[in-house]
DRENPA-3360 file (N, C-alpha, C; in nm, 2 decimals, always signed):
BEGIN
1 = MDAMSETN = -5.83/+2.76/+2.65/-5.92/+2.68/+2.57/-5.85/+2.56/+2.51 ~ -5.91/+2.44/+2.53/-5.84/+2.32/+2.48/-5.87/+2.30/+2.33 ~ -5.80/+2.20/+2.27/-5.82/+2.18/+2.12/-5.96/+2.15/+2.09 ~ -6.03/+2.06/+2.17/-6.16/+2.03/+2.14/-6.26/+2.15/+2.14 ~ -6.24/+2.23/+2.24/-6.32/+2.35/+2.25/-6.30/+2.45/+2.13 ~ -6.17/+2.46/+2.09/-6.14/+2.54/+1.97/-6.21/+2.49/+1.85 ~ -6.21/+2.35/+1.84/-6.27/+2.29/+1.72/-6.42/+2.32/+1.72 ~ -6.48/+2.30/+1.84/-6.63/+2.32/+1.85/-6.66/+2.47/+1.83;
9 = TAHRPQVA = -6.58/+2.56/+1.88/-6.61/+2.70/+1.85/-6.60/+2.74/+1.70 ~ -6.50/+2.68/+1.64/-6.48/+2.70/+1.50/-6.59/+2.66/+1.41 ~ -6.67/+2.56/+1.46/-6.78/+2.50/+1.38/-6.91/+2.56/+1.42 ~ -6.92/+2.65/+1.51/-7.04/+2.71/+1.55/-7.07/+2.83/+1.46 ~ -7.19/+2.87/+1.44/-7.22/+2.98/+1.35/-7.15/+3.11/+1.40 ~ -7.11/+3.19/+1.30/-7.05/+3.32/+1.34/-7.15/+3.41/+1.41 ~ -7.10/+3.49/+1.50/-7.19/+3.57/+1.58/-7.16/+3.72/+1.55 ~ -7.26/+3.80/+1.54/-7.25/+3.94/+1.52/-7.34/+4.02/+1.62;
17 = LVTGANKG = -7.29/+4.13/+1.66/-7.37/+4.22/+1.74/-7.39/+4.35/+1.66 ~ -7.51/+4.39/+1.64/-7.54/+4.51/+1.56/-7.61/+4.61/+1.65 ~ -7.55/+4.73/+1.67/-7.61/+4.83/+1.76/-7.72/+4.91/+1.68 ~ -7.82/+4.95/+1.74/-7.93/+5.02/+1.67/-7.99/+4.94/+1.57 ~ -8.02/+4.81/+1.60/-8.06/+4.71/+1.50/-8.21/+4.69/+1.50 ~ -8.29/+4.77/+1.57/-8.43/+4.74/+1.58/-8.50/+4.80/+1.46 ~ -8.44/+4.88/+1.37/-8.51/+4.94/+1.26/-8.40/+4.99/+1.16 ~ -8.45/+5.03/+1.04/-8.37/+5.09/+0.94/-8.25/+5.01/+0.90;
25 = IGYEIAAG = -8.14/+5.08/+0.88/-8.02/+5.02/+0.83/-7.97/+4.91/+0.92 ~ -7.97/+4.94/+1.05/-7.93/+4.84/+1.15/-8.00/+4.71/+1.14 ~ -8.13/+4.72/+1.13/-8.22/+4.60/+1.11/-8.18/+4.52/+0.99 ~ -8.15/+4.59/+0.88/-8.12/+4.52/+0.75/-7.98/+4.46/+0.76 ~ -7.89/+4.52/+0.83/-7.76/+4.46/+0.85/-7.77/+4.33/+0.93 ~ -7.86/+4.33/+1.03/-7.88/+4.21/+1.11/-7.95/+4.11/+1.02 ~ -8.05/+4.15/+0.94/-8.12/+4.05/+0.85/-8.02/+4.00/+0.75 ~ -7.93/+4.08/+0.69/-7.84/+4.04/+0.59/-7.74/+3.94/+0.64;
33 = LGALGWTV = -7.69/+3.96/+0.76/-7.59/+3.87/+0.82/-7.66/+3.74/+0.86 ~ -7.79/+3.75/+0.91/-7.86/+3.64/+0.95/-7.89/+3.55/+0.83 ~ -7.92/+3.61/+0.71/-7.94/+3.53/+0.59/-7.82/+3.46/+0.55 ~ -7.70/+3.50/+0.59/-7.58/+3.43/+0.56/-7.55/+3.32/+0.66 ~ -7.64/+3.30/+0.76/-7.62/+3.20/+0.85/-7.56/+3.24/+0.99 ~ -7.54/+3.37/+1.00/-7.49/+3.42/+1.13/-7.59/+3.42/+1.24 ~ -7.55/+3.41/+1.36/-7.63/+3.44/+1.48/-7.61/+3.59/+1.51 ~ -7.72/+3.66/+1.53/-7.72/+3.80/+1.54/-7.78/+3.85/+1.67;
41 = GVGARNEE = -7.70/+3.93/+1.74/-7.75/+4.01/+1.85/-7.81/+4.14/+1.81 ~ -7.93/+4.16/+1.84/-8.00/+4.28/+1.80/-7.99/+4.38/+1.92 ~ -7.90/+4.48/+1.91/-7.88/+4.58/+2.01/-7.97/+4.69/+1.99 ~ -8.04/+4.73/+2.10/-8.13/+4.85/+2.09/-8.18/+4.89/+2.23 ~ -8.21/+5.02/+2.25/-8.26/+5.06/+2.38/-8.40/+5.03/+2.40 ~ -8.48/+5.05/+2.30/-8.63/+5.04/+2.31/-8.67/+4.89/+2.32 ~ -8.72/+4.85/+2.43/-8.75/+4.70/+2.45/-8.86/+4.65/+2.35 ~ -8.96/+4.73/+2.33/-9.07/+4.68/+2.24/-9.02/+4.67/+2.10;
49 = RRESAVEK = -8.95/+4.77/+2.05/-8.90/+4.76/+1.91/-8.80/+4.66/+1.90 ~ -8.71/+4.64/+2.00/-8.61/+4.54/+1.99/-8.67/+4.40/+1.98 ~ -8.76/+4.37/+2.07/-8.82/+4.24/+2.07/-8.90/+4.21/+1.94 ~ -8.97/+4.32/+1.89/-9.04/+4.31/+1.77/-8.94/+4.27/+1.65 ~ -8.83/+4.34/+1.65/-8.73/+4.31/+1.55/-8.68/+4.17/+1.56 ~ -8.65/+4.12/+1.68/-8.61/+3.98/+1.70/-8.71/+3.88/+1.65 ~ -8.84/+3.91/+1.68/-8.94/+3.82/+1.64/-8.95/+3.82/+1.48 ~ -8.94/+3.93/+1.42/-8.95/+3.94/+1.28/-8.83/+3.87/+1.21;
57 = LRAAGVDA = -8.71/+3.88/+1.27/-8.59/+3.81/+1.22/-8.60/+3.66/+1.23 ~ -8.65/+3.62/+1.35/-8.67/+3.48/+1.37/-8.77/+3.42/+1.28 ~ -8.88/+3.49/+1.25/-8.98/+3.45/+1.15/-8.92/+3.43/+1.01 ~ -8.81/+3.50/+0.99/-8.75/+3.49/+0.86/-8.64/+3.39/+0.86 ~ -8.62/+3.32/+0.97/-8.53/+3.21/+0.98/-8.39/+3.25/+1.04 ~ -8.38/+3.37/+1.09/-8.26/+3.42/+1.15/-8.25/+3.38/+1.29 ~ -8.13/+3.33/+1.33/-8.10/+3.30/+1.47/-8.06/+3.43/+1.54 ~ -8.17/+3.50/+1.60/-8.15/+3.63/+1.65/-8.18/+3.63/+1.80;
65 = FGVPLDVT = -8.11/+3.72/+1.88/-8.15/+3.74/+2.02/-8.14/+3.89/+2.05 ~ -8.22/+3.93/+2.14/-8.22/+4.07/+2.18/-8.11/+4.11/+2.28 ~ -8.05/+4.23/+2.26/-7.95/+4.28/+2.35/-7.99/+4.42/+2.40 ~ -8.04/+4.43/+2.52/-8.07/+4.57/+2.57/-7.94/+4.65/+2.57 ~ -7.94/+4.76/+2.50/-7.82/+4.83/+2.48/-7.84/+4.98/+2.46 ~ -7.79/+5.06/+2.55/-7.78/+5.21/+2.54/-7.64/+5.24/+2.53 ~ -7.59/+5.28/+2.41/-7.45/+5.30/+2.39/-7.39/+5.42/+2.47 ~ -7.48/+5.50/+2.53/-7.43/+5.61/+2.61/-7.42/+5.58/+2.76;
73 = DDASVTAA = -7.45/+5.46/+2.80/-7.45/+5.42/+2.94/-7.35/+5.31/+2.97 ~ -7.26/+5.33/+3.06/-7.16/+5.23/+3.09/-7.22/+5.10/+3.14 ~ -7.31/+5.11/+3.23/-7.37/+4.99/+3.29/-7.44/+4.91/+3.18 ~ -7.51/+4.98/+3.09/-7.59/+4.91/+2.99/-7.49/+4.84/+2.90 ~ -7.38/+4.90/+2.86/-7.29/+4.84/+2.77/-7.22/+4.72/+2.83 ~ -7.18/+4.73/+2.96/-7.12/+4.62/+3.03/-7.21/+4.50/+3.04 ~ -7.34/+4.53/+3.07/-7.44/+4.42/+3.07/-7.46/+4.36/+2.94 ~ -7.46/+4.44/+2.83/-7.47/+4.39/+2.70/-7.36/+4.29/+2.66;
81 = ARLVEEQA = -7.24/+4.33/+2.70/-7.12/+4.24/+2.67/-7.14/+4.11/+2.74 ~ -7.18/+4.12/+2.87/-7.20/+4.00/+2.95/-7.31/+3.91/+2.88 ~ -7.41/+3.97/+2.83/-7.52/+3.89/+2.77/-7.48/+3.82/+2.64 ~ -7.40/+3.89/+2.56/-7.35/+3.83/+2.44/-7.26/+3.71/+2.47 ~ -7.18/+3.73/+2.58/-7.10/+3.61/+2.62/-7.18/+3.50/+2.67 ~ -7.28/+3.53/+2.74/-7.37/+3.42/+2.79/-7.45/+3.35/+2.68 ~ -7.49/+3.43/+2.58/-7.57/+3.38/+2.47/-7.49/+3.30/+2.37 ~ -7.37/+3.36/+2.34/-7.30/+3.31/+2.23/-7.16/+3.26/+2.26;
89 = GRLDALVN = -7.10/+3.32/+2.36/-6.96/+3.28/+2.40/-6.85/+3.33/+2.32 ~ -6.89/+3.41/+2.22/-6.79/+3.47/+2.13/-6.85/+3.58/+2.05 ~ -6.77/+3.65/+1.97/-6.82/+3.75/+1.88/-6.73/+3.76/+1.77 ~ -6.78/+3.75/+1.65/-6.70/+3.76/+1.53/-6.71/+3.89/+1.45 ~ -6.82/+3.96/+1.47/-6.83/+4.10/+1.41/-6.91/+4.19/+1.50 ~ -6.86/+4.31/+1.52/-6.93/+4.42/+1.59/-6.96/+4.52/+1.48 ~ -7.09/+4.56/+1.47/-7.13/+4.66/+1.38/-7.18/+4.78/+1.46 ~ -7.10/+4.89/+1.47/-7.14/+5.00/+1.55/-7.23/+5.09/+1.46;
97 = NAGITGGG = -7.36/+5.06/+1.46/-7.45/+5.13/+1.37/-7.53/+5.24/+1.44 ~ -7.55/+5.23/+1.57/-7.64/+5.33/+1.64/-7.58/+5.47/+1.63 ~ -7.67/+5.56/+1.59/-7.63/+5.70/+1.57/-7.75/+5.79/+1.58 ~ -7.72/+5.92/+1.60/-7.82/+6.02/+1.60/-7.77/+6.14/+1.52 ~ -7.86/+6.23/+1.48/-7.82/+6.35/+1.41/-7.79/+6.46/+1.51 ~ -7.85/+6.45/+1.63/-7.84/+6.56/+1.72/-7.95/+6.67/+1.71 ~ -8.03/+6.65/+1.61/-8.14/+6.74/+1.59/-8.09/+6.87/+1.53 ~ -8.19/+6.96/+1.50/-8.15/+7.08/+1.43/-8.22/+7.20/+1.49;
105 = PQDPTTVD = -8.18/+7.32/+1.44/-8.07/+7.35/+1.34/-7.93/+7.34/+1.40 ~ -7.84/+7.33/+1.30/-7.70/+7.31/+1.34/-7.60/+7.40/+1.28 ~ -7.65/+7.53/+1.25/-7.55/+7.63/+1.21/-7.45/+7.66/+1.32 ~ -7.32/+7.66/+1.29/-7.22/+7.67/+1.39/-7.23/+7.79/+1.48 ~ -7.27/+7.90/+1.42/-7.27/+8.03/+1.49/-7.39/+8.04/+1.59 ~ -7.49/+7.96/+1.58/-7.61/+7.97/+1.66/-7.65/+7.84/+1.73 ~ -7.57/+7.73/+1.71/-7.61/+7.60/+1.76/-7.62/+7.59/+1.91 ~ -7.72/+7.51/+1.96/-7.72/+7.48/+2.10/-7.61/+7.37/+2.12;
113 = VDRVRAAV = -7.51/+7.40/+2.20/-7.40/+7.31/+2.21/-7.44/+7.17/+2.27 ~ -7.55/+7.17/+2.33/-7.60/+7.03/+2.38/-7.63/+6.94/+2.26 ~ -7.66/+7.00/+2.14/-7.68/+6.91/+2.02/-7.55/+6.85/+1.98 ~ -7.44/+6.93/+1.99/-7.31/+6.88/+1.95/-7.27/+6.77/+2.05 ~ -7.29/+6.80/+2.18/-7.25/+6.71/+2.28/-7.32/+6.57/+2.27 ~ -7.45/+6.58/+2.24/-7.53/+6.46/+2.22/-7.49/+6.38/+2.10 ~ -7.46/+6.44/+1.99/-7.41/+6.37/+1.87/-7.28/+6.30/+1.90 ~ -7.19/+6.37/+1.96/-7.05/+6.31/+1.99/-7.07/+6.20/+2.09;
121 = ETNVIGVI = -7.15/+6.21/+2.19/-7.17/+6.11/+2.30/-7.22/+5.98/+2.24 ~ -7.31/+5.99/+2.14/-7.37/+5.87/+2.08/-7.28/+5.82/+1.97 ~ -7.24/+5.91/+1.88/-7.18/+5.87/+1.75/-7.03/+5.84/+1.76 ~ -6.97/+5.89/+1.87/-6.82/+5.87/+1.89/-6.79/+5.79/+2.02 ~ -6.83/+5.86/+2.13/-6.79/+5.80/+2.26/-6.87/+5.67/+2.27 ~ -6.99/+5.66/+2.23/-7.07/+5.53/+2.23/-7.00/+5.42/+2.16 ~ -6.94/+5.45/+2.04/-6.87/+5.35/+1.97/-6.74/+5.30/+2.04 ~ -6.67/+5.40/+2.10/-6.55/+5.36/+2.18/-6.59/+5.27/+2.30;
129 = RVTNALLP = -6.70/+5.31/+2.37/-6.75/+5.24/+2.48/-6.79/+5.10/+2.45 ~ -6.86/+5.08/+2.34/-6.91/+4.95/+2.30/-6.79/+4.87/+2.25 ~ -6.71/+4.92/+2.17/-6.60/+4.85/+2.11/-6.51/+4.79/+2.22 ~ -6.47/+4.88/+2.31/-6.38/+4.83/+2.42/-6.44/+4.72/+2.51 ~ -6.57/+4.74/+2.53/-6.64/+4.63/+2.61/-6.65/+4.50/+2.54 ~ -6.66/+4.50/+2.41/-6.67/+4.38/+2.33/-6.54/+4.32/+2.28 ~ -6.43/+4.39/+2.29/-6.30/+4.35/+2.24/-6.26/+4.21/+2.30 ~ -6.28/+4.19/+2.43/-6.24/+4.06/+2.48/-6.31/+3.94/+2.41;
137 = LLRRSPSP = -6.43/+3.96/+2.37/-6.50/+3.85/+2.30/-6.46/+3.85/+2.15 ~ -6.43/+3.96/+2.09/-6.38/+3.96/+1.96/-6.25/+3.89/+1.94 ~ -6.17/+3.91/+2.04/-6.03/+3.84/+2.04/-6.04/+3.69/+2.04 ~ -6.16/+3.64/+2.08/-6.17/+3.49/+2.07/-6.20/+3.44/+1.93 ~ -6.24/+3.53/+1.84/-6.28/+3.49/+1.71/-6.16/+3.47/+1.62 ~ -6.16/+3.37/+1.53/-6.05/+3.35/+1.44/-6.04/+3.47/+1.33 ~ -6.15/+3.54/+1.31/-6.15/+3.64/+1.21/-6.24/+3.76/+1.25 ~ -6.20/+3.83/+1.36/-6.29/+3.94/+1.41/-6.29/+4.06/+1.32;
145 = RIVNVSSS = -6.41/+4.12/+1.31/-6.43/+4.24/+1.23/-6.51/+4.34/+1.31 ~ -6.47/+4.47/+1.29/-6.54/+4.58/+1.35/-6.58/+4.67/+1.24 ~ -6.71/+4.71/+1.23/-6.75/+4.80/+1.13/-6.82/+4.92/+1.19 ~ -6.77/+5.04/+1.16/-6.83/+5.16/+1.22/-6.91/+5.23/+1.11 ~ -7.04/+5.25/+1.13/-7.13/+5.31/+1.03/-7.11/+5.46/+1.04 ~ -7.05/+5.52/+0.94/-7.02/+5.66/+0.93/-7.10/+5.72/+0.82 ~ -7.05/+5.83/+0.76/-7.13/+5.89/+0.65/-7.03/+5.97/+0.57 ~ -7.06/+5.99/+0.44/-6.97/+6.07/+0.36/-6.97/+6.22/+0.40;
153 = VGSLTLQT = -7.07/+6.26/+0.48/-7.06/+6.40/+0.53/-6.95/+6.42/+0.63 ~ -6.89/+6.31/+0.68/-6.78/+6.32/+0.77/-6.65/+6.33/+0.70 ~ -6.65/+6.32/+0.56/-6.52/+6.33/+0.49/-6.48/+6.48/+0.47 ~ -6.37/+6.51/+0.53/-6.32/+6.65/+0.52/-6.28/+6.68/+0.37 ~ -6.23/+6.58/+0.30/-6.20/+6.60/+0.16/-6.32/+6.64/+0.08 ~ -6.44/+6.56/+0.10/-6.56/+6.60/+0.03/-6.62/+6.73/+0.08 ~ -6.61/+6.75/+0.21/-6.66/+6.88/+0.26/-6.60/+7.00/+0.21 ~ -6.47/+6.99/+0.17/-6.40/+7.10/+0.11/-6.38/+7.10/-0.04;
161 = TPGAEVGP = -6.45/+7.01/-0.10/-6.45/+7.00/-0.25/-6.57/+7.08/-0.31 ~ -6.54/+7.18/-0.39/-6.65/+7.26/-0.44/-6.75/+7.18/-0.52 ~ -6.88/+7.19/-0.50/-6.98/+7.12/-0.57/-7.01/+6.98/-0.52 ~ -6.93/+6.93/-0.42/-6.96/+6.80/-0.37/-7.09/+6.80/-0.29 ~ -7.17/+6.69/-0.30/-7.29/+6.67/-0.23/-7.27/+6.62/-0.09 ~ -7.26/+6.71/+0.00/-7.23/+6.66/+0.14/-7.34/+6.71/+0.24 ~ -7.46/+6.74/+0.19/-7.57/+6.78/+0.28/-7.56/+6.92/+0.33 ~ -7.65/+6.96/+0.42/-7.65/+7.09/+0.48/-7.54/+7.12/+0.58;
169 = VAVAYSPS = -7.53/+7.24/+0.62/-7.43/+7.28/+0.72/-7.48/+7.21/+0.85 ~ -7.40/+7.14/+0.92/-7.44/+7.06/+1.04/-7.32/+7.04/+1.13 ~ -7.31/+7.13/+1.23/-7.19/+7.14/+1.31/-7.19/+7.03/+1.42 ~ -7.30/+6.96/+1.43/-7.30/+6.84/+1.53/-7.28/+6.71/+1.46 ~ -7.37/+6.68/+1.36/-7.37/+6.55/+1.30/-7.25/+6.53/+1.21 ~ -7.22/+6.62/+1.12/-7.11/+6.59/+1.02/-6.98/+6.58/+1.10 ~ -6.94/+6.67/+1.19/-6.81/+6.66/+1.26/-6.81/+6.54/+1.35 ~ -6.92/+6.49/+1.39/-6.92/+6.37/+1.48/-6.88/+6.25/+1.39;
177 = KTFLNAVT = -6.92/+6.25/+1.26/-6.88/+6.14/+1.18/-6.73/+6.16/+1.13 ~ -6.68/+6.28/+1.12/-6.54/+6.30/+1.10/-6.46/+6.25/+1.22 ~ -6.51/+6.28/+1.34/-6.45/+6.23/+1.46/-6.45/+6.07/+1.46 ~ -6.56/+6.01/+1.42/-6.57/+5.87/+1.42/-6.47/+5.81/+1.32 ~ -6.45/+5.87/+1.20/-6.36/+5.83/+1.11/-6.22/+5.83/+1.17 ~ -6.18/+5.93/+1.23/-6.05/+5.95/+1.30/-6.03/+5.84/+1.40 ~ -6.13/+5.81/+1.48/-6.13/+5.71/+1.58/-6.10/+5.57/+1.52 ~ -6.17/+5.55/+1.41/-6.15/+5.42/+1.33/-6.00/+5.40/+1.30;
185 = VQYAKELA = -5.94/+5.51/+1.25/-5.80/+5.50/+1.21/-5.71/+5.47/+1.33 ~ -5.74/+5.53/+1.44/-5.66/+5.51/+1.56/-5.67/+5.36/+1.61 ~ -5.79/+5.31/+1.60/-5.81/+5.17/+1.64/-5.73/+5.08/+1.55 ~ -5.74/+5.11/+1.42/-5.67/+5.02/+1.32/-5.52/+5.03/+1.34 ~ -5.47/+5.14/+1.38/-5.32/+5.15/+1.41/-5.28/+5.07/+1.53 ~ -5.36/+5.08/+1.64/-5.33/+5.01/+1.76/-5.35/+4.86/+1.74 ~ -5.44/+4.82/+1.66/-5.47/+4.67/+1.64/-5.40/+4.62/+1.52 ~ -5.31/+4.69/+1.46/-5.25/+4.65/+1.33/-5.18/+4.51/+1.35;
193 = DTNILINA = -5.13/+4.48/+1.46/-5.06/+4.35/+1.48/-5.15/+4.24/+1.53 ~ -5.28/+4.26/+1.52/-5.38/+4.16/+1.55/-5.45/+4.11/+1.43 ~ -5.55/+4.02/+1.44/-5.63/+3.97/+1.33/-5.76/+4.05/+1.32 ~ -5.77/+4.16/+1.40/-5.90/+4.24/+1.40/-5.89/+4.34/+1.29 ~ -5.99/+4.33/+1.20/-6.00/+4.43/+1.09/-6.11/+4.53/+1.13 ~ -6.08/+4.66/+1.12/-6.18/+4.76/+1.15/-6.18/+4.87/+1.04 ~ -6.31/+4.90/+1.00/-6.32/+4.99/+0.89/-6.45/+5.07/+0.92 ~ -6.46/+5.19/+0.85/-6.58/+5.27/+0.85/-6.65/+5.25/+0.72;
201 = VCPGYTAT = -6.78/+5.27/+0.72/-6.86/+5.25/+0.60/-6.96/+5.37/+0.59 ~ -6.99/+5.40/+0.47/-7.10/+5.50/+0.44/-7.21/+5.43/+0.37 ~ -7.33/+5.43/+0.43/-7.45/+5.36/+0.37/-7.51/+5.43/+0.26 ~ -7.47/+5.56/+0.24/-7.53/+5.64/+0.14/-7.66/+5.71/+0.19 ~ -7.72/+5.79/+0.11/-7.84/+5.87/+0.15/-7.96/+5.78/+0.15 ~ -7.98/+5.71/+0.27/-8.08/+5.61/+0.28/-8.20/+5.66/+0.35 ~ -8.32/+5.61/+0.30/-8.45/+5.65/+0.36/-8.47/+5.59/+0.49 ~ -8.44/+5.66/+0.60/-8.47/+5.62/+0.74/-8.53/+5.73/+0.82;
209 = DLNAFQGV = -8.57/+5.71/+0.94/-8.63/+5.82/+1.02/-8.52/+5.92/+1.06 ~ -8.39/+5.89/+1.04/-8.29/+5.98/+1.07/-8.30/+6.10/+0.98 ~ -8.35/+6.09/+0.85/-8.37/+6.20/+0.76/-8.51/+6.21/+0.72 ~ -8.60/+6.17/+0.80/-8.75/+6.18/+0.77/-8.78/+6.10/+0.65 ~ -8.71/+6.00/+0.62/-8.73/+5.91/+0.50/-8.72/+5.98/+0.37 ~ -8.63/+6.08/+0.37/-8.61/+6.15/+0.24/-8.49/+6.09/+0.16 ~ -8.42/+5.99/+0.21/-8.31/+5.93/+0.14/-8.36/+5.86/+0.01 ~ -8.26/+5.84/-0.08/-8.29/+5.78/-0.21/-8.26/+5.63/-0.21;
217 = RTPQQGAA = -8.19/+5.58/-0.11/-8.15/+5.44/-0.11/-8.24/+5.37/-0.01 ~ -8.27/+5.24/-0.03/-8.34/+5.16/+0.06/-8.26/+5.12/+0.18 ~ -8.31/+5.09/+0.29/-8.23/+5.03/+0.40/-8.15/+4.91/+0.36 ~ -8.20/+4.83/+0.28/-8.13/+4.71/+0.23/-8.00/+4.75/+0.16 ~ -8.02/+4.85/+0.07/-7.90/+4.91/+0.00/-7.80/+4.97/+0.09 ~ -7.86/+5.04/+0.19/-7.77/+5.11/+0.29/-7.69/+5.01/+0.37 ~ -7.75/+4.89/+0.40/-7.69/+4.79/+0.48/-7.57/+4.72/+0.41 ~ -7.58/+4.71/+0.28/-7.49/+4.63/+0.20/-7.34/+4.66/+0.23;
225 = PAIRLATV = -7.29/+4.78/+0.23/-7.15/+4.80/+0.26/-7.10/+4.75/+0.40 ~ -7.19/+4.76/+0.50/-7.15/+4.71/+0.63/-7.15/+4.56/+0.63 ~ -7.24/+4.50/+0.57/-7.24/+4.35/+0.56/-7.11/+4.30/+0.49 ~ -7.08/+4.37/+0.38/-6.96/+4.33/+0.31/-6.83/+4.34/+0.40 ~ -6.82/+4.45/+0.47/-6.70/+4.47/+0.56/-6.71/+4.38/+0.68 ~ -6.82/+4.34/+0.73/-6.83/+4.25/+0.84/-6.79/+4.11/+0.81 ~ -6.80/+4.08/+0.68/-6.77/+3.94/+0.63/-6.64/+3.94/+0.54 ~ -6.57/+4.05/+0.54/-6.45/+4.05/+0.45/-6.35/+3.94/+0.49;
233 = PDGGPTGH = -6.29/+3.87/+0.40/-6.20/+3.76/+0.43/-6.07/+3.81/+0.50 ~ -6.00/+3.72/+0.57/-5.87/+3.74/+0.63/-5.78/+3.81/+0.53 ~ -5.70/+3.90/+0.57/-5.61/+3.97/+0.48/-5.68/+4.09/+0.42 ~ -5.80/+4.12/+0.45/-5.88/+4.23/+0.39/-5.83/+4.36/+0.44 ~ -5.89/+4.47/+0.40/-5.85/+4.60/+0.44/-5.88/+4.63/+0.59 ~ -5.81/+4.72/+0.64/-5.84/+4.77/+0.78/-5.79/+4.92/+0.78 ~ -5.87/+5.00/+0.86/-5.84/+5.14/+0.87/-5.87/+5.22/+0.75 ~ -5.98/+5.18/+0.68/-6.02/+5.25/+0.56/-6.17/+5.29/+0.57;
241 = FFDDEGKV = -6.22/+5.36/+0.47/-6.35/+5.42/+0.47/-6.41/+5.38/+0.33 ~ -6.53/+5.31/+0.34/-6.58/+5.25/+0.21/-6.73/+5.29/+0.20 ~ -6.77/+5.29/+0.07/-6.91/+5.29/+0.04/-6.93/+5.18/-0.07 ~ -7.05/+5.18/-0.14/-7.08/+5.08/-0.24/-6.98/+5.09/-0.35 ~ -6.92/+5.20/-0.38/-6.83/+5.21/-0.50/-6.69/+5.20/-0.47 ~ -6.65/+5.18/-0.34/-6.51/+5.16/-0.30/-6.47/+5.25/-0.19 ~ -6.34/+5.29/-0.19/-6.29/+5.38/-0.08/-6.35/+5.52/-0.09 ~ -6.38/+5.57/+0.02/-6.43/+5.71/+0.03/-6.31/+5.79/+0.09;
249 = PW = -6.28/+5.91/+0.04/-6.16/+5.98/+0.09/-6.19/+6.03/+0.23 ~ -6.09/+6.03/+0.32/-6.11/+6.08/+0.45/-6.13/+6.23/+0.45;
% end
C-alpha cells in the first residue's frame, strides 16, 4: 500500500463487524458504533431479520451493510470476510457477539451432550473461526480491536464464590463462556507483539430472547461495555474481562 492509499484509508470511517447483530445486544452494539460515525457490518444468519436491522440502522443515519453470516459454517464465514473486504476494504473492530444458550435443561448428570456440543460450536469455535477469517483485514487497521461477548457466568472465580449470583446450573452455556474467556487470553498472548487489542466483555443480565426477556438491563445497557472496548484507545488493555464496573475475575 502506497503513502497516498494509507492516507486515504486513515481518513475513511472506521469499520466494524458485529456478529449476531440483527437483534438484541448485537443490534445495539451496531447502533452504538454507528452513532459514533462507524461503518457497521451487520452479521446475521436470518436474511429477513438482517435486512430489517440494516434498514432500521440506515433510517437512524448509520452507514450499515448486511453480512450473511453463520459462525458455525466455514464457507459462510469465508464469504463474509470476502464481503467485508469488498464493501469496506478494512476492518477496525470485530465484535464476536453471536451466541446461544444451548437450550435446557443443562444439569450435568442428565444433559443431552448435543446441547453442550452446540453451545461450544457457536460460542467458542465460531468465535475462533470468525476471528481467524477476519484477522487479515484487522491487520490493515491502525488500531484493530476484537471484543468477545462473554458472561459473568463463565467466571470460575464467581462460580466458586459462595453467594455469588451466577445463574442456574448450566453445563453447556456457562462452561462455553469459560472456554471463550480462556480462548481470549490465548489470542491476547499470541498477539501481544501486535497492535491488536482483544478483550472479553460481560453485558450483564440483559433482557433479550436468550433469557426470554427476563433480564434487568436494557439491550442498550448491555451493549455499552462492548462499544467501550471496541473503541478503546491505543495502549488500552488486552487479554482482560470487563463489565460496566471494570474488570471481572476470570
